[in-house]
N, C-alpha and C positions, 0 to 999 in steps of 0.2 A: 512569466506567471509568478505572482507573489504567493506567500505561504497560505494566506486565506483562500486563494483560488485553488491551490493544491489540495487543501483540506476539503473544500467543497467538492471538488472533482473526485477525490479518493472516496469520500463518504458515499457519493452517488453510485459509483461503479461497484464498490464493495457491497453496498446494501442490495444491489440488484444481483450481482454474481453469487453472493453467498447467502442471500435471502435472510438478511438480518435488518433490524430496525436501525435507522441512522442514529437514533438517540443513544444506542449503546456503544457507538464508536466514539469513545472519549480518549483524549490524548494520553492519559496514563494507564488506560486499559491494556491488558495483554492481548496482542494481535492474534496469536495462535489460539488462545483459549476463547476469546470473544467470537472469533469466526469459526471455531472448531475445525482448525486446519489439520489435515493429514498430509503425507508427502505428495499425493496426487493433487491436492488442493493448491499446494505451492506452485505446481506446474500451471494450473489455471490462473493463479495470481500473477505469475510471470507474463502470461499471455495478455491478460487485461491491462497490465502496466504498459506493455509494448503497444497495444492498441490505443490506449488513452494518452500516452505521453511520448511515444515514438522513440524510445530508447530501450536497449537490451539490458537485462539484469541477469545475474548468475546466482547460484547458491551462495557463493562467497560474499556477495553483496548483502545477504541477509544475516551474516554473522554479526552479532551484536544488536540486531533488531528484535526487540522484545515488545515494545509498546507501539501504539499508533504514532506517538510523537517521534519515536525512532524511525518509523516508516516514512513519515512526512519529511524528516531530515534527509533520508536516503533519496527520496524523489527530488528534493531541492538540489542536492549535490549532483545527481545525475543530470538534471536539467541544466545546471550551470556548466557542467562538462560538455554538454551537447552544443553549447553556443559557440 
C-alpha cells in the first residue's frame, strides 16, 4: 500500500468513525483538534486502525504524532514492519 492509498483509506475511516468531513483532514492539520479526540476516542482510533490495516498500535506509537501527516507516517512505518 503506497502513501496515497494510506491517505485515502485513513480519510475514509476517520470521516466515518469521527463524523467529520474528509475535506478538513489535511496533512498539516492537528489530529487531536480536528477530530476532537479525548482519551476514549484514542481507543476507538486504535480499534479502527487494527480493523483497517491489520496491525496493533499502542499509546507509545502516538508519541510525536501531532498532525495527520505524522499519522500517515506512523501507518506507513507499521505496514512496513508488518511485511
